DOZA-106263 format. One line per field, with one value per residue (C-alpha): residue in three letters; x negated, y negated, z negated; residue number from 1. Coordinates in pm, 1 decimal, padded with zeros to 6 digits, always signed. Last residue first. Example, Ala and Ser with C-alpha at 12.3 -4.5 7.8 and 13.67 -1.06 7.14 Angstrom:
// DOZA-106263
resn <- ser	ala
c1 <- -01367.0	-01230.0
c2 <- +00106.0	+00450.0
c3 <- -00714.0	-00780.0
resi <- 2	1
//
This chain:
// DOZA-106263
resn <- gly	arg	pro	leu	arg	gly	his	phe	phe	asp	asp	leu	ala	arg	asp	tyr	tyr	ala	trp	gly	lys	ala	thr	leu	his	pro	gln	asn	lys	ile	leu	phe	pro	pro	asp	glu	asp	his	glu	gln	phe	glu	val	val	pro	phe	gln	tyr	gln	glu	val	leu	ala	pro	leu	lys	arg	tyr	phe	glu	asp	arg	ala	ser	arg	ser	ile	gly	ala	his	asp	tyr	phe	glu	gly	gly	leu	pro	met	ser	leu	ile	leu	pro	arg	ala	his	val	ser	ala	leu	cys	arg	leu	leu	leu	asp	leu	asp	ile	trp	ala	pro	ser	thr	lys	val	gly	thr	leu	phe	gly	val	asp	arg	ser	gly	pro	thr	ile	lys	arg	asp	leu	gln	pro	pro	gln	gln	ile	met	gly	ala	asp	ala	pro	lys	ala	lys	ser	ala	lys	ala	ile	leu	arg	ser	trp	asp	val	ala	glu	glu	gln	leu	arg	pro	pro	pro	pro	lys	met	gln	arg	arg	ile	his	his	arg	ala	ala	trp	his	asp	glu	leu	glu	phe	leu	ala	ala	gln	ile	lys	gly	ala	pro	trp	leu	ala	tyr	phe	val	val	arg	asp	leu	pro	gln	gly	ser	ala	leu	arg	arg	leu	ala	phe	glu	leu	phe	pro	arg	lys	glu	leu	thr	glu	pro	phe	gln	leu	met	arg	ala	ala	ile	asp	arg	lys	leu	arg	phe	asp	leu	ala	gly	gly	phe	val	met	glu	thr	ala	ala	met	pro	ser	phe	asn	ala	ile	tyr	gly	gln	thr	gly	pro	lys	pro	thr	cys	phe	trp	gly	pro	ser	leu	ser	phe	ala	val	arg	lys	asp	arg	phe	ala	ser	gly	leu	ala	gly	val	lys	gln	leu	trp	ile	leu	ala	asn	ala	gly	gly	ser	gly	val	pro	ser	leu	gln	phe	gly	thr	pro	ala	thr	arg	phe	phe	thr	ala	gly	arg	glu	pro	ala	ala	pro	val	leu	leu	glu	ser	ser	gly	tyr	ile	ile	leu	val	asn	pro	ser	his	ala	ser	ala	arg	gln	phe	ala	leu	gly	gln	asn	lys	leu	ala	phe	ser	glu	pro	ala	thr	ser	val	ile	thr	ala	his	glu	leu	his	ile	leu	ala	arg	gln	ala	ala	phe	leu	ile	ile	ala	ala	leu	gly	leu	ala	val	val	gly	ala	phe	leu	his	pro	ile	gln	lys	arg	thr	pro	thr	ser	met
c1 <- -06735.2	-06391.8	-06098.3	-05864.1	-05524.0	-05261.6	-05188.2	-05381.8	-05685.4	-05732.1	-05698.2	-05962.4	-06197.6	-06165.8	-06217.1	-06532.4	-06671.5	-06604.5	-06737.9	-07089.5	-07097.3	-07018.6	-07288.4	-07228.5	-07408.6	-07657.8	-07932.8	-08281.5	-08154.4	-07777.2	-07641.9	-07525.0	-07776.0	-08054.4	-07923.9	-08149.5	-07882.4	-07611.7	-07530.7	-07482.7	-07173.2	-07072.4	-06701.5	-06509.6	-06146.3	-06025.8	-05990.6	-06100.6	-06420.5	-06441.4	-06576.1	-06866.1	-06990.2	-06943.8	-07178.5	-07443.1	-07539.4	-07568.1	-07764.8	-07991.9	-08043.1	-08240.5	-08520.1	-08530.4	-08516.8	-08839.0	-08906.9	-09237.5	-09089.8	-09112.2	-08893.9	-08653.2	-08612.9	-08550.6	-08323.2	-08091.9	-07884.8	-07543.4	-07244.5	-07013.7	-06642.2	-06427.8	-06042.6	-05779.8	-05442.3	-05341.8	-05170.0	-05241.2	-05457.1	-05638.6	-05735.7	-05871.9	-06062.4	-06224.6	-06325.2	-06474.8	-06676.4	-06785.4	-06896.3	-07094.3	-07260.9	-07354.5	-07545.5	-07833.2	-08028.9	-08050.7	-08043.8	-08318.7	-08537.8	-08489.9	-08620.4	-08908.4	-08998.4	-08988.6	-09230.9	-09506.4	-09274.4	-09436.2	-09761.9	-09698.1	-09850.5	-09905.0	-09756.9	-09475.6	-09151.3	-09077.6	-08839.6	-08485.9	-08288.3	-07918.9	-07713.1	-07355.7	-07315.2	-07318.5	-07654.3	-07791.0	-07682.7	-07375.3	-07414.1	-07286.1	-06977.2	-06865.2	-06921.7	-06728.2	-06441.6	-06426.4	-06431.1	-06166.7	-05928.0	-05667.5	-05308.7	-05137.2	-04917.2	-04840.3	-04837.1	-04836.9	-05083.3	-04929.2	-04961.5	-05261.7	-05203.9	-05231.7	-05437.9	-05183.8	-04864.3	-04998.5	-05288.8	-05065.3	-04825.9	-05104.5	-05222.1	-04858.7	-04860.5	-05199.7	-05099.9	-04792.3	-05008.7	-05258.1	-04987.3	-04838.2	-05182.6	-05217.9	-04890.8	-04980.8	-05293.9	-05118.4	-04883.5	-05143.9	-05371.3	-05217.3	-05275.5	-05643.1	-05649.1	-05511.2	-05776.8	-06037.5	-05927.3	-05921.7	-06280.5	-06337.9	-06565.8	-06530.9	-06164.6	-06225.1	-06536.7	-06330.3	-06046.4	-06311.2	-06468.0	-06126.9	-06048.1	-06417.0	-06378.6	-06656.5	-06938.5	-06757.0	-06909.4	-07258.3	-07225.2	-07260.6	-07313.0	-06973.5	-06805.7	-06960.6	-06835.2	-06483.6	-06457.8	-06517.5	-06267.1	-06018.1	-06040.3	-05975.6	-05694.7	-05509.3	-05472.3	-05151.6	-05021.9	-05166.1	-05353.4	-05704.5	-05632.2	-05431.3	-05712.6	-05992.5	-05783.9	-05712.1	-06079.5	-06204.4	-06563.5	-06708.1	-06997.0	-07090.5	-07083.9	-07278.4	-07535.1	-07609.3	-07863.4	-07903.4	-08135.9	-08203.9	-08192.3	-08061.5	-07695.6	-07643.3	-07837.5	-07553.3	-07316.6	-06970.6	-06655.9	-06336.7	-05999.3	-05635.9	-05344.2	-05039.9	-04885.0	-04882.9	-05091.2	-04853.0	-04813.7	-05147.5	-05230.4	-05462.1	-05617.5	-05697.1	-05829.5	-06064.2	-06167.5	-06274.0	-06517.7	-06694.0	-06708.3	-06899.1	-06860.7	-07215.2	-07111.4	-06736.7	-06422.8	-06090.2	-06024.7	-05662.6	-05630.7	-05314.7	-05112.7	-04930.2	-05238.7	-05290.2	-05196.8	-05261.4	-05543.4	-05666.3	-05981.0	-06046.5	-06012.0	-06202.0	-06502.7	-06476.0	-06426.7	-06798.2	-06988.7	-06875.5	-07018.7	-06724.9	-06630.6	-07024.1	-07037.7	-06870.7	-06593.4	-06225.4	-06007.5	-05635.0	-05409.1	-05112.9	-04800.5	-04598.7	-04652.2	-04644.5	-05029.1	-05068.5	-04828.5	-05020.8	-05359.9	-05214.5	-05099.6	-05396.5	-05649.6	-06019.6	-06059.2	-05740.4	-05814.9	-06172.4	-06068.0	-06086.0	-05807.9	-05633.7	-05356.4	-05276.0	-05087.3	-04875.0	-04841.0	-04621.8	-04287.5	-04435.9	-04621.9	-04319.2	-04090.4	-04344.6	-04307.5	-03934.6	-03933.0	-04165.0	-03947.6	-03644.3	-03827.7	-03944.5	-03589.5	-03442.5	-03702.1	-03624.2	-03250.6	-03299.3	-03512.5	-03259.8	-02986.0	-03164.9	-03233.4	-02871.1	-02761.3	-03027.7	-02896.2	-02521.3	-02615.2	-02793.5	-02464.6	-02297.1	-02586.8	-02868.6	-02940.2	-03178.9	-03447.7
c2 <- -06163.6	-06207.9	-05961.8	-05911.7	-06049.1	-05858.9	-06117.4	-05906.5	-05858.4	-06225.6	-06314.4	-06044.5	-06151.3	-06519.3	-06426.3	-06231.8	-06524.7	-06757.5	-06496.7	-06496.0	-06868.0	-06886.0	-06620.4	-06245.3	-05983.9	-05717.4	-05873.0	-06015.1	-06370.5	-06376.7	-06316.0	-06547.3	-06825.8	-06597.9	-06559.3	-06299.1	-06015.0	-06266.5	-06175.4	-05798.9	-05916.7	-05534.3	-05586.1	-05258.7	-05189.5	-04849.3	-04624.2	-04303.0	-04280.1	-04651.7	-04602.4	-04364.1	-04571.2	-04898.7	-04793.6	-04604.7	-04917.5	-05161.7	-04906.1	-04845.8	-05216.7	-05230.1	-05046.6	-05335.4	-05594.9	-05466.3	-05311.2	-05415.5	-05517.6	-05889.3	-05831.3	-05623.3	-05916.6	-06182.3	-05952.3	-05887.4	-05605.2	-05736.2	-05688.0	-05435.5	-05431.0	-05158.3	-05258.6	-04988.7	-04909.5	-04600.0	-04285.8	-04062.3	-03836.5	-04098.7	-04269.3	-03938.9	-03864.1	-04214.0	-04150.2	-03817.1	-03985.0	-04252.8	-03976.1	-03791.5	-04121.9	-04189.0	-03860.3	-04060.5	-03843.5	-04050.7	-04400.9	-04276.1	-04136.1	-04473.1	-04658.3	-04421.6	-04454.7	-04831.6	-04879.3	-05031.6	-05259.4	-05578.2	-05505.1	-05578.8	-05908.9	-05895.5	-06212.9	-06022.6	-06210.5	-06433.0	-06279.7	-06391.1	-06679.5	-06653.8	-06751.0	-06844.4	-07052.9	-07381.8	-07288.6	-07200.8	-07552.0	-07546.6	-07645.5	-07303.5	-07320.4	-07650.1	-07521.4	-07211.8	-07404.3	-07637.6	-07367.9	-07189.3	-07472.1	-07323.6	-07464.7	-07400.9	-07151.3	-07181.5	-06917.0	-07058.4	-06834.7	-06630.8	-06792.3	-06686.6	-06421.3	-06092.4	-05906.8	-05790.3	-05724.5	-05651.8	-05444.0	-05248.8	-05171.8	-05053.0	-04818.4	-04686.3	-04626.0	-04453.5	-04215.0	-04114.4	-04065.1	-03856.3	-03647.9	-03588.7	-03497.1	-03245.8	-03095.6	-03085.6	-02899.2	-02651.2	-02589.9	-02559.7	-02319.3	-02026.3	-02214.6	-02242.9	-01862.6	-01786.9	-02004.9	-01836.3	-01499.3	-01631.4	-01763.3	-02141.7	-02173.2	-02556.7	-02523.8	-02247.5	-02448.8	-02776.2	-02578.5	-02467.5	-02808.8	-02955.8	-02688.4	-02715.5	-03097.9	-03198.2	-03105.7	-03229.3	-03585.3	-03472.5	-03194.9	-03435.5	-03201.0	-03047.6	-03374.2	-03318.1	-02963.0	-03064.8	-03326.4	-03066.7	-02836.8	-03114.6	-03184.2	-02825.4	-02781.2	-03068.4	-03415.1	-03598.9	-03308.9	-03389.2	-03122.3	-03239.5	-03593.5	-03616.7	-03466.2	-03663.2	-03989.2	-03913.2	-03791.5	-04121.5	-04147.1	-04497.9	-04472.9	-04121.5	-04262.4	-04572.7	-04347.3	-04135.4	-04340.3	-04294.1	-04000.2	-04037.5	-04410.8	-04634.9	-04576.2	-04683.5	-05009.6	-05120.4	-05202.5	-05128.1	-05331.4	-05171.1	-05300.9	-05176.0	-05255.5	-05017.1	-04793.6	-04500.6	-04625.0	-04538.3	-04185.6	-04073.8	-04245.8	-03954.0	-03918.4	-04287.9	-04285.1	-04000.8	-04157.1	-04462.5	-04283.8	-04093.8	-04423.5	-04599.3	-04763.8	-04867.0	-05158.8	-05190.2	-05134.2	-05261.2	-05607.3	-05735.6	-06013.5	-06221.2	-06291.2	-06571.7	-06790.9	-06981.7	-06662.5	-06851.1	-06611.7	-06583.9	-06786.6	-06635.1	-06267.3	-06321.7	-06533.1	-06863.6	-07057.3	-07007.5	-06678.8	-06502.8	-06153.8	-05899.9	-05808.4	-05791.3	-05521.4	-05242.2	-05249.0	-05161.1	-05428.8	-05414.7	-05659.4	-05792.7	-05956.4	-05650.3	-05512.2	-05112.3	-05082.8	-05341.4	-05135.0	-04823.4	-04996.0	-05115.3	-04759.4	-04572.8	-04568.0	-04603.7	-04932.9	-05101.0	-04978.8	-05133.7	-05494.7	-05712.2	-05958.4	-06095.8	-05826.2	-05862.8	-06181.8	-06166.2	-05794.4	-05873.6	-05739.9	-05443.9	-05320.8	-05391.3	-05196.0	-04902.7	-04914.1	-04899.8	-04610.3	-04418.6	-04494.7	-04373.7	-04052.4	-03994.8	-04041.8	-03816.0	-03537.4	-03579.7	-03540.8	-03239.8	-03073.6	-03162.0	-03012.8	-02690.2	-02679.6	-02720.7	-02445.5	-02214.1	-02291.1	-02241.7	-01918.0	-01761.6	-01718.8	-01532.2	-01306.9	-01341.9	-01006.6	-00750.7	-00598.2
c3 <- -09323.1	-09191.7	-09275.1	-08992.0	-09103.9	-09268.0	-09569.5	-09817.9	-09576.8	-09482.4	-09860.9	-09955.0	-09680.9	-09796.6	-10156.7	-10073.6	-09876.5	-10166.3	-10406.4	-10233.5	-10235.1	-10598.8	-10654.7	-10620.0	-10802.0	-10699.3	-10893.5	-10787.8	-10753.2	-10789.2	-10424.4	-10153.9	-10230.9	-10082.9	-09730.1	-09575.9	-09582.5	-09540.0	-09165.0	-09292.7	-09486.1	-09528.5	-09433.8	-09370.9	-09219.8	-09243.5	-08927.8	-09120.3	-08910.0	-08940.3	-09298.4	-09192.2	-08900.6	-09109.9	-09375.2	-09149.7	-08920.9	-09226.8	-09409.5	-09115.0	-09075.1	-09384.1	-09197.3	-08939.5	-09193.6	-09358.1	-09687.4	-09846.0	-10184.0	-10107.5	-09797.8	-10019.0	-10268.8	-10012.5	-09814.9	-10112.0	-09952.7	-09874.0	-10095.4	-09958.1	-09899.4	-09801.2	-09736.5	-09818.0	-09699.3	-09893.0	-09728.1	-10039.9	-09836.2	-09647.1	-09971.1	-10103.7	-09788.7	-09811.7	-10181.3	-10070.0	-09804.0	-10044.1	-10279.8	-10018.9	-09928.0	-10273.8	-10277.0	-10127.4	-09871.4	-09571.6	-09733.2	-09972.5	-09691.6	-09509.9	-09813.7	-09866.3	-09502.6	-09500.5	-09803.6	-09577.4	-09391.3	-09490.1	-09684.6	-10058.2	-10198.8	-10566.1	-10730.9	-10875.2	-10861.4	-11182.4	-11421.5	-11382.8	-11516.0	-11450.3	-11143.5	-11217.9	-10906.2	-11107.5	-11248.6	-10901.0	-10760.0	-10561.3	-10190.9	-10059.8	-10281.0	-10136.2	-09777.6	-09862.2	-10002.8	-09711.0	-09455.2	-09669.7	-09668.0	-09914.0	-09907.0	-10234.4	-10406.9	-10777.7	-11026.2	-11378.8	-11575.7	-11861.4	-12226.5	-12407.7	-12678.1	-12466.6	-12736.5	-12997.1	-12828.0	-12476.4	-12592.6	-12850.5	-12567.7	-12338.7	-12618.1	-12630.8	-12258.3	-12255.9	-12543.8	-12329.0	-12018.7	-12211.0	-12341.0	-11984.5	-11850.1	-12124.2	-12052.0	-11668.0	-11748.6	-11953.9	-11671.5	-11399.9	-11600.8	-11399.4	-11082.9	-11163.0	-11244.4	-10897.4	-10735.3	-10938.4	-10802.1	-10437.2	-10473.3	-10380.1	-10707.4	-10732.1	-10842.8	-11096.8	-11232.8	-11242.5	-11452.5	-11701.4	-11711.2	-11791.8	-12073.9	-12218.9	-12268.0	-12521.3	-12283.9	-11980.7	-11926.9	-12008.8	-11744.5	-11461.1	-11149.5	-11221.0	-11094.5	-10754.5	-10713.3	-10860.6	-10573.0	-10305.5	-10457.9	-10492.5	-10132.1	-10048.6	-10291.8	-10143.5	-10319.8	-10452.5	-10642.7	-10986.6	-11204.6	-11102.8	-11046.0	-11379.0	-11573.5	-11418.2	-11467.2	-11832.1	-11911.9	-11769.8	-11675.0	-11682.7	-11919.6	-11754.7	-11408.1	-11495.1	-11687.5	-11389.4	-11185.3	-10823.3	-10706.8	-10335.8	-10338.7	-10067.6	-10100.3	-10452.3	-10379.0	-10157.7	-10444.9	-10303.5	-10350.2	-10306.7	-10208.0	-10226.3	-10009.5	-10076.5	-09811.3	-10063.8	-10347.2	-10635.5	-10462.7	-10601.1	-10918.4	-11037.7	-10694.2	-10675.1	-11029.6	-10956.5	-10631.9	-10831.7	-11048.7	-10771.6	-10566.0	-10851.9	-11182.4	-11295.7	-11495.2	-11534.2	-11317.8	-11229.5	-11103.5	-11045.1	-10779.5	-10787.8	-10470.7	-10276.2	-10156.4	-10483.7	-10695.9	-11030.7	-11108.0	-10750.4	-10816.7	-11143.3	-11062.6	-10743.2	-10878.2	-10709.0	-11032.5	-11125.8	-11184.9	-11497.1	-11424.8	-11451.4	-11106.6	-11016.7	-11281.1	-11086.5	-10842.2	-10781.4	-10639.7	-10703.5	-10504.0	-10679.6	-10533.1	-10437.0	-10791.8	-10785.8	-10778.5	-11059.1	-11297.8	-11180.6	-11266.0	-11608.3	-11709.7	-11570.9	-11859.7	-11876.7	-11685.2	-11805.7	-12148.0	-12128.6	-12038.9	-11718.5	-11674.5	-11355.5	-11370.0	-11744.1	-11759.0	-11433.8	-11496.7	-11818.7	-11691.5	-11527.0	-11846.2	-12053.3	-11817.9	-11837.9	-12212.8	-12210.9	-11963.1	-12195.1	-12481.5	-12294.1	-12195.2	-12547.7	-12691.8	-12427.1	-12499.2	-12866.9	-12800.5	-12605.3	-12869.6	-13142.5	-12929.5	-12867.2	-13254.0	-13339.2	-13087.7	-13244.3	-13581.3	-13466.1	-13316.7	-13623.5	-13813.5	-13523.3	-13504.8	-13238.6	-13055.7	-13153.4	-12917.8
resi <- 399	398	397	396	395	394	393	392	391	390	389	388	387	386	385	384	383	382	381	380	379	378	377	376	375	374	373	372	371	370	369	368	367	366	365	364	363	362	361	360	359	358	357	356	355	354	353	352	351	350	349	348	347	346	345	344	343	342	341	340	339	338	337	336	335	334	333	332	331	330	329	328	327	326	325	324	323	322	321	320	319	318	317	316	315	314	313	312	311	310	309	308	307	306	305	304	303	302	301	300	299	298	297	296	295	294	293	292	291	290	289	288	287	286	285	284	283	282	281	280	279	278	277	276	275	274	273	272	271	270	269	268	267	266	265	264	263	262	261	260	259	258	257	256	255	254	253	252	251	250	249	248	247	246	245	244	243	242	241	240	239	238	237	236	235	234	233	232	231	230	229	228	227	226	225	224	223	222	221	220	219	218	217	216	215	214	213	212	211	210	209	208	207	206	205	204	203	202	201	200	199	198	197	196	195	194	193	192	191	190	189	188	187	186	185	184	183	182	181	180	179	178	177	176	175	174	173	172	171	170	169	168	167	166	165	164	163	162	161	160	159	158	157	156	155	154	153	152	151	150	149	148	147	146	145	144	143	142	141	140	139	138	137	136	135	134	133	132	131	130	129	128	127	126	125	124	123	122	121	120	119	118	117	116	115	114	113	112	111	110	109	108	107	106	105	104	103	102	101	100	99	98	97	96	95	94	93	92	91	90	89	88	87	86	85	84	83	82	81	80	79	78	77	76	75	74	73	72	71	70	69	68	67	66	65	64	63	62	61	60	59	58	57	56	55	54	53	52	51	50	49	48	47	46	45	44	43	42	41	40	39	38	37	36	35	34	33	32	31	30	29	28	27	26	25	24	23	22	21	20	19	18	17	16	15	14	13	12	11	10	9	8	7	6	5	4	3	2	1
//
């Protein structure tokens, strides 16, 4: 093997210097972009937009802010439903913090846990909230389109090749992710890594660790692209002036009473098709409902999410909208059958010693939810807001 000549050495040295300078420039640029994200968090935290949901830069900035509480959810976070809607109500930090919604229609626990695993240490000792849609847990075959639409290759890659979760937990998550092949059709590298993880075989584990450097490089490229996209969003999209933060005394009892009296239009309710005229025998569909509660894979995903939260030492609050009792009564599903959901949810969450509020007492409270939809009205949001405020300030969340 030949050694470099004296003429070649200066060229090699120049190449090393050039690479070093490029690395320094990239690092400095990344730090500047991160500083911009943190400096504008007051403006971006209350907003919902695709880049925030698909990327991680804005979520990470929110997680690092002491005065921002992230809430992961689905379409209920986006439906404009009066001033009581969480992101709107907490926009000016009336009780000392802003609410940062992350989610889109159909986002679920399997999506959220990938974000938690990707962000890892950003959630250590950090309060974070999750809003569940109870319908997911009452059917043996929940729809897949929501997962597909909300899937983030960046979050998945950073979770898989990050160090926040142990190998056993990643293996269980990979097994679930592989059940959605549509999200991996154009991502052969990620699919290959997930299959090695899910296998559990010693040789596949060795192969996975051999893939680790390439995975970390891909995650770094995703992150750099995300920061540049965040800069573009801040510079081009954030035109309104930032909200003026101002604390004020909130009379929760008065706020809830006012929201409870709001007319349907004021509560953000939308027109729904009339209910079926055919009378369904009360309780005649309990068996099918209970089978759904027993076998829904959403319970597996929620358990994986809770394991992720415990692994990163986060401090979560699990919120669940109530089942729409009026709708279920009409559909032939009794209150006693629905109580199985209200029993099973806290039983699972409390195994991890996390607080949970399922608003069970509002099961037969029609003004709490938009008619025939799993979305909160002004009244529902007023109760959600109070629970979130209690949680952020270290009080026991009230239902």
